[in-house]
C-alpha positions as CSV (number, residue, x, y, z in Angstrom):
1,M,0.0,0.0,0.0
2,M,1.4,3.4,-1.0
3,E,1.6,6.2,1.5
4,K,0.1,9.5,0.5
5,K,1.9,12.7,1.3
6,V,0.1,15.9,1.7
7,Y,2.0,19.2,1.4
8,I,0.6,22.4,2.6
9,D,1.9,25.9,1.8
10,L,2.0,27.9,5.0
11,P,2.2,31.6,5.1
12,P,5.6,33.1,5.8
13,F,5.2,33.6,9.6
14,T,7.7,36.1,11.3
15,G,6.4,36.1,14.9
16,R,5.0,39.6,14.2
17,N,2.8,41.0,17.0
18,V,-0.5,41.6,15.1
19,P,-2.2,44.7,16.5
20,I,-5.5,44.2,18.3
21,K,-7.2,46.7,16.0
22,E,-6.1,44.8,12.9
23,I,-7.4,41.5,14.3
24,A,-10.7,43.2,15.2
25,Q,-11.1,44.5,11.6
26,A,-10.3,41.1,10.2
27,I,-12.9,39.2,12.2
28,G,-15.5,42.0,12.4
29,K,-15.4,42.6,16.1
30,D,-14.7,45.6,18.3
31,P,-11.1,45.9,19.6
32,H,-12.5,46.0,23.2
33,Y,-14.2,42.7,22.6
34,I,-10.9,41.2,21.4
35,R,-9.0,42.5,24.5
36,L,-11.5,41.2,26.9
37,A,-11.7,37.8,25.3
38,I,-7.8,37.5,25.4
39,Q,-7.8,38.5,29.0
40,Q,-10.5,35.9,29.9
41,G,-8.7,33.2,28.0
42,I,-11.6,32.8,25.4
43,F,-9.3,33.7,22.5
44,K,-6.1,31.5,22.6
45,F,-4.3,33.4,19.9
46,G,-2.9,36.0,22.3
47,V,-1.7,36.7,25.8
48,A,-2.4,39.7,28.0
49,M,0.1,40.8,30.6
50,K,-0.9,43.3,33.2
51,V,1.4,46.3,33.3
52,G,2.7,46.9,36.8
53,N,0.1,47.9,39.4
54,S,-2.1,49.7,36.9
55,N,-5.3,48.5,35.2
56,E,-3.5,48.5,31.8
57,F,-2.6,45.4,29.8
58,S,0.0,44.7,27.2
59,Y,-0.9,42.2,24.4
60,Y,1.1,39.8,22.3
61,C,-0.7,38.1,19.4
62,P,1.9,36.3,17.2
63,D,0.9,36.0,13.5
64,R,1.0,32.3,13.5
65,K,-1.4,31.9,16.4
66,V,-3.7,34.4,14.9
67,W,-3.8,32.6,11.6
68,E,-4.3,29.1,13.3
69,E,-7.3,30.4,15.3
70,T,-8.9,32.9,12.8
71,G,-7.5,32.1,9.3
72,Y,-6.3,35.7,9.1
73,F,-2.7,36.5,7.8
74,R,-1.2,39.6,6.3
75,D,2.3,39.4,4.8
76,V,3.8,42.7,5.9
77,R,7.1,41.7,4.2
78,K,5.4,42.2,0.8
79,E,4.1,45.6,1.8
80,K,7.6,46.7,2.9
81,A,9.1,45.4,-0.4
82,Q,6.6,47.4,-2.5
83,A,7.1,50.7,-0.5
């Protein structure tokens, strides 16, 4: 029996931190909704870290995780090359 191999072209991930506003536009939600969902662990594509003793959070949403969870990817390398 022959084994089938499947090849998938993956986007060129760079580890870029995808801005919350960009993710919100891509999936049609409000940025505040995205932030709260990341803070509460509902969305797994990002992490929220509390900044010191304040009520502010810093977010990291790597492009690969965003793509895996939402299907959204933007190749910023192409945009920089065209500029």
